[in-house]
N, C-alpha and C positions, 0 to 999 in steps of 0.2 A: 504494500500500500504506500510505498515511498521509494524514492531513489536515494541511494547512498551518496553522500557528498565525499569528495576526495579530501584526504588530510593535507594540511600544509606541509611543505618540505621540512623535514626534521621532526615532524610529529608522528606519533603512532596513531593509526586509525582507531577510533573508539568503537568497540563492538556494539552492535545493535542490542537493545533489550528485546528479546523475543517474547511477544505477548500473545497469548491465546485467550480469546473471548468466546462466550457461548453463542452470541448472535451479532448481527451486523450493526445494530445501533450502537452498542457499547464499543465495537471495533472502530467505528467512525469517530467516536469521542476520544478514544485512546490515541488514534492516529493524529487527530487535531491537536492534542496536547503534547504528545511525544515528539511530533515532527520527525526529523531525520534520525533521531536516536532510537526509534522503535521500528520493529517489523511486526505487523499485527496480522493474526490469522483468526477468522471467525469459523467456529466449528460448523454452524449452520450457514448454508449459502444464501445469497439473495433469493427471496421468494419462499423460503422454507418456513414451516410453522415450528417455532421453538418449543411450544408446549408439548408436542407429541414426538419430538425428535428422538431418534434412537442412535446413540453413538456407534461409530464403526471402529474396527481395529486401528485404522489410520488415525482416527481422532486421539486414541490413547497414545500412540507414538508421538503425535504432535504435542500433546500435553506434557509428555515426559521430556521433550526437548525444549520446553519453554522456560524462560526465566520468571514469568509471571502468568498466572491464570486469573482471569477476571470473571467472576461469577456475578450474575445479576441479583439473585435472591428473590425473596417474596414468593417462593414457590414456582417461579417462571421456568427455572432450569434445574429442578430438583434431580433430574437424571444425571447431572454432572458428578454427584458424589459417588455414583456407582462405578465411575471410570477413573477417579483420581485418588482413591484411597491410598494407593502406593506411590503416588507422584510427589516428589519432594520440592517442586517449584513453589515459589512464593505465591500467595493467593489472597485475593481481596474480594469482598462482596460490596459492589458499588452502591447498593441501596442502604448501607449502614448509616443510621442517623435519620432516615426518612420516617415520617409518621404516615403509615399507609391508610388508604380509604378501604374500609371493609366491604366485601361483596354483599349486596343488599338482600339477595334472595336465592333460592335454589339450593342444590346440593352443597354448594360452597358458601352458604350464608355465614357471614362473620369472618371468613378467611380474607387475608389481605388481597386486595386487587393488585396484581403485579405491574400494571402498566404505568408506573410512576413517572416515566420519562416525559409524559405528556403534560408536565407542569413545569413552569419556569423555575419555581422555588426548588423543586426536586432536582432539576437539571443541574443547578448550582452545587447541590450536594454530591451528585455523581462526579462532577468536575473536581471538587475539593478532594474527594477520595482518590481519584486517579492521580492528581498532582502529588498527593502525599505518598502514595506507594511508589510511583516512579522516582520521586526524590529520594526515598529510602534505598532504592536499588542503585541509583546513579546520582549520588549527592553532588557530584561535580557539575551536574546539569540542573540542579534544583531551581536556581534562579530563572533559568530559561523555561522550565516547566511551569513555574508560577506565573511568569509573564504570559505564556501561551494560554494558561488557564484563565487569567483575567481577561484577555482579549476574546477568548471563546465565550466566556460568560457575558461579555458586553454584546457580542453578536446575538446570543440567545435572547437577551433582554430586548434588543432592537426587534428581533423577529417576533417575539410575543406581543410587543406593542403594536406592530403592524397587524398581527392577527386580531387583536382586540379592536383596532380601528376598522378592520375589514368586517368582522362579524357584528359590529354595531349597526351595520346596514340591514341586518335581519330584523323584521318586525317582531316586537315582543311576543306576539301570539304564535309565532312560528319557531320559537327557540327551544324546541325539543329535538334532540339528535337520536334517531332510531337506527340501530345497527344490529348486525348479526351477533357479534360478541360484545359483552359489556366492557369494552376496552377504553371508553372515553370518559370514565368517571372523573379523572383528574383534570382533563381539559374542560369538561362541562362545569365542574366546580369552580375552576379558575375564571371562566367566562360568565358564570351566573346562569347557565342554561340547565335544562333538565335532560334526562336520558331515558331511553327504553331499549331493551335488547331481547334477542331470542334465547341466548344462553349466556351465562356469566363469564365463562372462560372457555377456550377452545378445547380443553380436555373433555368438555361436555358438549359435543358438537351436534347431537341430535336434538333439535328443538321439539320439546314435548307439545302435544296438542294444547295443553293448558297455557304454556308460554306463548304459543302462536296466537291463541285466542286473546290473551291479555294484550299483546302488542297490537293486534287488530283493533281492539277496543280503544287503546290509547290513540292510535292513528285517527280513528273515526271521531272520538270524543274531542280531541284537541285540534282536529283539522290539519294534521301534519301533511304538508304538501309533498314531501320527498323523504325517502328512506335510503339507507346505504348498507353496504356489506364490506368486510375486510378482504384484503387481497389473498390471505392464506387459507380461506375457506370457500366452499361453494355457496353461491347466492340463491339456490333454488328455494329454500324456505322463505327468504325475504321476497322472492318473486311471488310466492303465494299470498303474502301480505298485500302486495300491490294489486293483485287480482281481486282480492276481497274488499279493498278499501278505495281503489281508484287513485291512490298515491303514486307518484312517479318513482322509478328507481334512479337514484342520483349518481350511481356509479360506485367505483371501488375506492376504499380508503386504505392507507398504509399505516400499520400500527406495529406489528410484531417483526417486520422485516423491511429493510431497504430494498430498492430495486438494483439491478445492475446499472452500469454507467449510462446505458441508452434509455433507461426508464425515467419516470417522472420524479422519483424520490431516491436518488443515489446517495444522498447524505441526510443526516438527521435534520439539518436546517431545511433542506428541500422537502423532507417529509412533513414537517410542521406547516410550511407554506402551502404545499399541495393540498393537504387535508382541509385547511381553512378555506382555501379557494373553492374546493368541491362542495363543502358543506354550505358555504355562503351562496354559491350559485343555486343550490337546491332549495334552500330555505328562505331565500330572499323573495321567492315567488309570493305575490300578494294573494 
């Protein structure tokens, strides 16, 4: 995810910090903060669903050869522990210090919603944790990591401010975000919106008749003009909601994975902007 810079004459090359993350969003964050001093590998590729990922033997080898393993936590990548018990690499949970929003209903009621990166405040905690662990591993670059972290935090603040300005164009009566997975709790809380979903997390992919009926009632009762689904799951259940309610299908949102470079969300910042644009285009309908 980076190109190695050549050392100046008379200096030895600084070895890269080899970092393994569980998914693409934290990989992008680490790359932004570590710069040329890190080589980052995401175990899950772009487009993959991190909730149901099954590690491969190659993943175990990758982890064993890493200087740092970045775990997300909050139950998102609990499968990581099954493959890293014997790995001696340094390890960090980037959500350490975050106050999670509990899942509101369903089999996972009361369990932390893992999608904490969809909040500006939480994103700053991710960054602080990454800066700290990289500085511990390579203290000679600590000042650079700190500066990169500050600059990245500033970009995130700017992006969220743009998102707030954009979504303020949505009429108050349309500020309910209806999705397949309940992945937008942090964003809707930050924007003062409400949410409805077919299942709380992707580990529970089959929408029950009761949940579908509840979402249909919400869409009808609140006059929700547009509904959405995430990129890592099929949209067939949500299409049934549109057939029963007359709501439009507003398209795909990116939450659990970035896209490849050719897609609309190749970075975390791109993901934030893309989702806000799609949601606003769908809900700004009068």
